[in-house]
MITISE-675359 format. One record per residue: x, y, z of N, C-alpha, C, O, CB in turn; residue in three letters. Coordinates in Angstrom, 1 decimal, padded with zeros to 4 digits. Glycine has a CB too. Example, Ala and Ser with C-alpha at 12.3 -4.5 7.8 and 13.67 -1.06 7.14 Angstrom:
BEGIN
+--------+--------+--------+--------+--------+--------+--------+--------+--------+--------+--------+--------+--------+--------+--------+--------+
:   n.px :   n.py :   n.pz :  ca.px :  ca.py :  ca.pz :   c.px :   c.py :   c.pz :   o.px :   o.py :   o.pz :  cb.px :  cb.py :  cb.pz : residu :
+--------+--------+--------+--------+--------+--------+--------+--------+--------+--------+--------+--------+--------+--------+--------+--------+
:  013.2 : -005.7 :  007.8 :  012.3 : -004.5 :  007.8 :  013.2 : -003.3 :  007.8 :  014.2 : -003.3 :  008.5 :  011.3 : -004.5 :  009.0 :    ALA :
:  012.8 : -002.2 :  007.1 :  013.7 : -001.1 :  007.1 :  012.9 :  000.0 :  007.9 :  013.4 :  001.1 :  008.0 :  014.1 : -000.6 :  005.7 :    SER :
+--------+--------+--------+--------+--------+--------+--------+--------+--------+--------+--------+--------+--------+--------+--------+--------+
//
This chain:
BEGIN
+--------+--------+--------+--------+--------+--------+--------+--------+--------+--------+--------+--------+--------+--------+--------+--------+
:   n.px :   n.py :   n.pz :  ca.px :  ca.py :  ca.pz :   c.px :   c.py :   c.pz :   o.px :   o.py :   o.pz :  cb.px :  cb.py :  cb.pz : residu :
+--------+--------+--------+--------+--------+--------+--------+--------+--------+--------+--------+--------+--------+--------+--------+--------+
:  059.8 :  101.3 :  082.4 :  058.8 :  102.0 :  083.2 :  057.4 :  101.6 :  082.8 :  057.1 :  101.5 :  081.6 :  059.0 :  103.5 :  083.2 :    UNK :
:  056.6 :  101.3 :  083.8 :  055.2 :  101.0 :  083.5 :  054.3 :  102.2 :  083.8 :  054.5 :  102.9 :  084.8 :  054.7 :  099.8 :  084.3 :    UNK :
:  053.5 :  102.6 :  082.9 :  052.6 :  103.8 :  083.0 :  051.2 :  103.5 :  083.0 :  050.7 :  102.5 :  082.3 :  052.9 :  104.8 :  081.9 :    UNK :
:  050.4 :  104.2 :  083.8 :  048.9 :  104.1 :  083.8 :  048.4 :  105.5 :  083.6 :  048.9 :  106.5 :  084.0 :  048.5 :  103.5 :  085.2 :    UNK :
:  047.2 :  105.5 :  083.0 :  046.5 :  106.8 :  082.7 :  045.1 :  106.7 :  083.2 :  044.4 :  105.7 :  083.0 :  046.5 :  107.1 :  081.1 :    UNK :
:  044.7 :  107.7 :  083.9 :  043.3 :  107.8 :  084.5 :  042.7 :  109.1 :  083.9 :  043.3 :  110.2 :  084.1 :  043.3 :  107.8 :  086.1 :    UNK :
:  041.6 :  109.0 :  083.2 :  040.9 :  110.2 :  082.6 :  039.6 :  110.4 :  083.2 :  038.8 :  109.4 :  083.5 :  040.9 :  110.0 :  081.1 :    UNK :
:  039.2 :  111.7 :  083.4 :  037.9 :  112.1 :  083.7 :  037.6 :  113.2 :  082.7 :  038.5 :  113.7 :  082.0 :  037.7 :  112.6 :  085.2 :    UNK :
:  036.3 :  113.7 :  082.6 :  036.1 :  114.8 :  081.6 :  036.8 :  116.0 :  082.0 :  037.1 :  116.9 :  081.1 :  034.6 :  115.1 :  081.6 :    UNK :
:  037.2 :  116.2 :  083.3 :  037.9 :  117.4 :  083.7 :  039.4 :  117.3 :  083.8 :  040.1 :  118.4 :  083.9 :  037.3 :  117.9 :  085.0 :    UNK :
:  040.0 :  116.1 :  083.9 :  041.4 :  116.0 :  084.1 :  042.0 :  114.7 :  083.7 :  041.2 :  113.7 :  083.4 :  041.7 :  116.2 :  085.6 :    UNK :
:  043.3 :  114.6 :  083.6 :  044.0 :  113.4 :  083.3 :  045.1 :  113.3 :  084.3 :  045.8 :  114.2 :  084.7 :  044.6 :  113.4 :  081.9 :    UNK :
:  045.4 :  112.0 :  084.8 :  046.5 :  111.7 :  085.7 :  047.3 :  110.6 :  085.1 :  046.7 :  109.6 :  084.6 :  045.9 :  111.3 :  087.1 :    UNK :
:  048.6 :  110.8 :  085.0 :  049.5 :  109.7 :  084.5 :  050.4 :  109.3 :  085.6 :  051.1 :  110.1 :  086.2 :  050.4 :  110.3 :  083.3 :    UNK :
:  050.3 :  108.0 :  086.0 :  051.1 :  107.4 :  087.0 :  052.1 :  106.5 :  086.5 :  051.9 :  105.9 :  085.4 :  050.2 :  106.7 :  088.1 :    UNK :
:  053.2 :  106.3 :  087.1 :  054.3 :  105.4 :  086.6 :  054.9 :  104.7 :  087.8 :  054.9 :  105.2 :  088.9 :  055.3 :  106.2 :  085.8 :    UNK :
:  055.5 :  103.6 :  087.5 :  056.2 :  102.8 :  088.5 :  057.6 :  102.4 :  087.9 :  057.6 :  101.8 :  086.8 :  055.4 :  101.6 :  089.0 :    UNK :
:  058.6 :  102.7 :  088.6 :  060.0 :  102.3 :  088.2 :  060.7 :  101.9 :  089.5 :  060.8 :  102.8 :  090.4 :  060.7 :  103.4 :  087.4 :    UNK :
:  061.3 :  100.8 :  089.6 :  062.1 :  100.4 :  090.8 :  061.1 :  100.3 :  092.0 :  061.6 :  100.5 :  093.1 :  063.2 :  101.3 :  091.1 :    UNK :
:  059.9 :  100.0 :  091.8 :  059.0 :  099.8 :  092.9 :  058.3 :  101.0 :  093.5 :  057.5 :  100.9 :  094.4 :  059.7 :  099.0 :  093.9 :    UNK :
:  058.7 :  102.2 :  093.0 :  058.1 :  103.4 :  093.6 :  057.1 :  104.0 :  092.6 :  057.4 :  104.2 :  091.4 :  059.2 :  104.4 :  093.9 :    UNK :
:  055.9 :  104.2 :  093.1 :  054.8 :  104.8 :  092.2 :  055.0 :  106.3 :  092.3 :  055.1 :  106.9 :  093.3 :  053.4 :  104.4 :  092.7 :    UNK :
:  054.9 :  106.9 :  091.1 :  055.1 :  108.4 :  091.0 :  054.0 :  109.0 :  090.1 :  053.5 :  108.3 :  089.2 :  056.5 :  108.7 :  090.4 :    UNK :
:  053.7 :  110.2 :  090.4 :  052.7 :  111.0 :  089.6 :  053.5 :  111.8 :  088.6 :  054.3 :  112.7 :  089.0 :  051.8 :  111.9 :  090.4 :    UNK :
:  053.4 :  111.5 :  087.3 :  054.1 :  112.2 :  086.3 :  053.3 :  113.4 :  085.6 :  053.9 :  114.3 :  085.2 :  054.5 :  111.2 :  085.2 :    UNK :
:  052.0 :  113.3 :  085.7 :  051.2 :  114.4 :  085.1 :  049.9 :  114.3 :  085.8 :  049.3 :  113.3 :  086.0 :  051.0 :  114.2 :  083.6 :    UNK :
:  049.4 :  115.5 :  086.2 :  048.0 :  115.6 :  086.8 :  047.5 :  117.0 :  086.4 :  048.0 :  118.0 :  087.0 :  048.0 :  115.4 :  088.3 :    UNK :
:  046.6 :  117.1 :  085.4 :  046.2 :  118.4 :  085.0 :  045.1 :  118.3 :  084.0 :  044.2 :  117.4 :  084.0 :  047.3 :  119.2 :  084.4 :    UNK :
:  045.0 :  119.3 :  083.1 :  044.0 :  119.4 :  082.1 :  043.9 :  118.1 :  081.3 :  045.0 :  117.4 :  081.1 :  044.2 :  120.6 :  081.2 :    UNK :
:  042.8 :  117.7 :  080.7 :  042.6 :  116.5 :  079.9 :  043.6 :  116.5 :  078.8 :  043.8 :  117.5 :  078.0 :  041.2 :  116.3 :  079.4 :    UNK :
:  044.3 :  115.3 :  078.6 :  045.2 :  115.1 :  077.4 :  044.4 :  114.5 :  076.3 :  043.5 :  113.7 :  076.5 :  046.4 :  114.3 :  077.9 :    UNK :
:  044.9 :  114.7 :  075.1 :  044.3 :  114.0 :  073.9 :  044.5 :  112.5 :  074.1 :  045.5 :  112.0 :  074.7 :  044.9 :  114.5 :  072.6 :    UNK :
:  043.6 :  111.7 :  073.6 :  043.6 :  110.2 :  073.7 :  044.8 :  109.6 :  073.1 :  045.3 :  108.5 :  073.6 :  042.4 :  109.6 :  073.1 :    UNK :
:  045.5 :  110.2 :  072.1 :  046.6 :  109.6 :  071.5 :  047.9 :  110.2 :  072.0 :  049.0 :  110.0 :  071.3 :  046.5 :  109.8 :  069.9 :    UNK :
:  048.0 :  110.8 :  073.2 :  049.2 :  111.3 :  073.7 :  050.2 :  110.2 :  074.0 :  049.8 :  109.2 :  074.6 :  048.9 :  112.1 :  075.0 :    UNK :
:  051.4 :  110.4 :  073.6 :  052.5 :  109.4 :  073.8 :  053.0 :  109.6 :  075.3 :  053.7 :  110.6 :  075.5 :  053.7 :  109.6 :  072.8 :    UNK :
:  052.6 :  108.7 :  076.2 :  052.9 :  108.9 :  077.6 :  054.4 :  108.8 :  077.8 :  054.9 :  109.4 :  078.7 :  052.2 :  107.8 :  078.4 :    UNK :
:  055.1 :  107.9 :  077.1 :  056.6 :  107.8 :  077.3 :  057.3 :  109.1 :  076.9 :  058.2 :  109.6 :  077.6 :  057.1 :  106.7 :  076.4 :    UNK :
:  056.8 :  109.8 :  075.9 :  057.4 :  111.1 :  075.5 :  057.0 :  112.2 :  076.5 :  057.8 :  113.0 :  076.8 :  056.9 :  111.5 :  074.1 :    UNK :
:  055.8 :  112.1 :  077.1 :  055.4 :  113.0 :  078.1 :  056.3 :  112.9 :  079.3 :  056.7 :  113.9 :  079.9 :  053.9 :  112.8 :  078.5 :    UNK :
:  056.5 :  111.7 :  079.8 :  057.4 :  111.5 :  081.0 :  058.8 :  112.0 :  080.7 :  059.5 :  112.6 :  081.5 :  057.4 :  110.0 :  081.4 :    UNK :
:  059.3 :  111.6 :  079.5 :  060.7 :  112.0 :  079.1 :  060.8 :  113.6 :  079.0 :  061.9 :  114.1 :  079.4 :  061.1 :  111.4 :  077.8 :    UNK :
:  059.8 :  114.2 :  078.5 :  059.9 :  115.7 :  078.4 :  059.9 :  116.4 :  079.8 :  060.4 :  117.5 :  079.9 :  058.7 :  116.2 :  077.6 :    UNK :
:  059.2 :  115.8 :  080.8 :  059.1 :  116.4 :  082.1 :  060.3 :  116.0 :  083.0 :  060.5 :  116.6 :  084.0 :  057.9 :  115.9 :  082.8 :    UNK :
:  061.2 :  115.1 :  082.5 :  062.3 :  114.7 :  083.3 :  063.3 :  115.9 :  083.4 :  063.7 :  116.4 :  082.4 :  063.0 :  113.5 :  082.7 :    UNK :
:  063.7 :  116.2 :  084.6 :  064.6 :  117.3 :  084.8 :  066.1 :  116.8 :  084.7 :  066.4 :  115.7 :  085.2 :  064.4 :  118.0 :  086.1 :    UNK :
:  066.9 :  117.6 :  084.1 :  068.3 :  117.2 :  083.9 :  069.1 :  117.9 :  085.0 :  068.6 :  118.7 :  085.8 :  068.8 :  117.6 :  082.6 :    UNK :
:  070.4 :  117.5 :  085.1 :  071.3 :  118.1 :  086.1 :  071.9 :  119.4 :  085.4 :  072.5 :  119.3 :  084.4 :  072.4 :  117.1 :  086.5 :    UNK :
:  071.6 :  120.5 :  086.1 :  072.0 :  121.8 :  085.5 :  072.7 :  122.6 :  086.6 :  072.8 :  122.3 :  087.7 :  070.9 :  122.6 :  084.9 :    UNK :
:  073.3 :  123.7 :  086.1 :  073.9 :  124.7 :  087.1 :  074.7 :  124.1 :  088.1 :  075.6 :  123.3 :  087.8 :  072.8 :  125.5 :  087.7 :    UNK :
:  074.5 :  124.4 :  089.4 :  075.3 :  123.9 :  090.5 :  074.7 :  122.7 :  091.1 :  075.1 :  122.3 :  092.3 :  075.4 :  125.0 :  091.5 :    UNK :
:  073.8 :  122.0 :  090.5 :  073.2 :  120.8 :  091.0 :  074.2 :  119.6 :  091.1 :  075.0 :  119.4 :  090.1 :  072.0 :  120.3 :  090.3 :    UNK :
:  074.3 :  118.9 :  092.2 :  075.2 :  117.8 :  092.3 :  074.4 :  116.4 :  092.0 :  075.1 :  115.5 :  091.5 :  075.7 :  117.7 :  093.7 :    UNK :
:  073.1 :  116.4 :  092.2 :  072.3 :  115.2 :  092.0 :  071.1 :  115.5 :  091.2 :  070.6 :  116.7 :  091.1 :  072.0 :  114.5 :  093.3 :    UNK :
:  070.5 :  114.5 :  090.5 :  069.3 :  114.7 :  089.8 :  068.1 :  114.8 :  090.8 :  068.3 :  114.3 :  092.0 :  069.0 :  113.4 :  088.9 :    UNK :
:  067.1 :  115.5 :  090.4 :  065.9 :  115.6 :  091.3 :  065.3 :  114.2 :  091.5 :  065.1 :  113.5 :  090.6 :  064.9 :  116.6 :  090.7 :    UNK :
:  064.9 :  113.9 :  092.7 :  064.2 :  112.6 :  093.0 :  062.8 :  112.7 :  092.4 :  062.2 :  113.8 :  092.3 :  064.1 :  112.3 :  094.5 :    UNK :
:  062.2 :  111.5 :  092.1 :  060.8 :  111.5 :  091.6 :  059.8 :  111.9 :  092.7 :  060.1 :  111.8 :  093.8 :  060.5 :  110.1 :  091.0 :    UNK :
:  058.7 :  112.4 :  092.2 :  057.6 :  112.8 :  093.2 :  056.9 :  111.6 :  093.5 :  056.1 :  111.0 :  092.8 :  056.7 :  113.9 :  092.5 :    UNK :
:  057.1 :  111.1 :  094.8 :  056.4 :  109.8 :  095.2 :  055.0 :  110.1 :  095.7 :  054.7 :  111.2 :  096.1 :  057.2 :  109.2 :  096.4 :    UNK :
:  054.2 :  109.1 :  095.5 :  052.8 :  109.3 :  096.0 :  052.6 :  109.1 :  097.5 :  051.7 :  109.6 :  098.1 :  051.9 :  108.3 :  095.2 :    UNK :
:  053.5 :  108.3 :  098.1 :  053.5 :  108.0 :  099.5 :  054.8 :  108.4 :  100.1 :  055.9 :  108.0 :  099.6 :  053.1 :  106.5 :  099.8 :    UNK :
:  054.9 :  109.2 :  101.2 :  056.2 :  109.5 :  101.8 :  056.9 :  108.3 :  102.2 :  056.3 :  107.3 :  102.7 :  056.0 :  110.4 :  103.0 :    UNK :
:  058.2 :  108.3 :  102.1 :  059.0 :  107.2 :  102.5 :  060.1 :  107.6 :  103.4 :  060.7 :  108.7 :  103.3 :  059.6 :  106.5 :  101.2 :    UNK :
:  060.5 :  106.8 :  104.3 :  061.6 :  107.0 :  105.2 :  062.8 :  106.2 :  104.6 :  062.7 :  105.0 :  104.3 :  061.4 :  106.6 :  106.7 :    UNK :
:  063.9 :  106.9 :  104.4 :  065.1 :  106.2 :  103.8 :  066.2 :  106.2 :  104.8 :  067.3 :  105.7 :  104.5 :  065.5 :  106.9 :  102.5 :    UNK :
+--------+--------+--------+--------+--------+--------+--------+--------+--------+--------+--------+--------+--------+--------+--------+--------+
//
């Protein structure tokens, strides 16, 4: 997965691309400069729990028709 980070004094956005789909993995308060983005994405990944049959799809930046 390829990750990009955009910082402003007020916020941080972490974008990623895997299989051609761009996704927003984090958008919120500023993160420290040495934050491990791979660990951040892995920590936010939801697992299959309870009565779920499928994993949650990634949050796409642009709606797609499938």
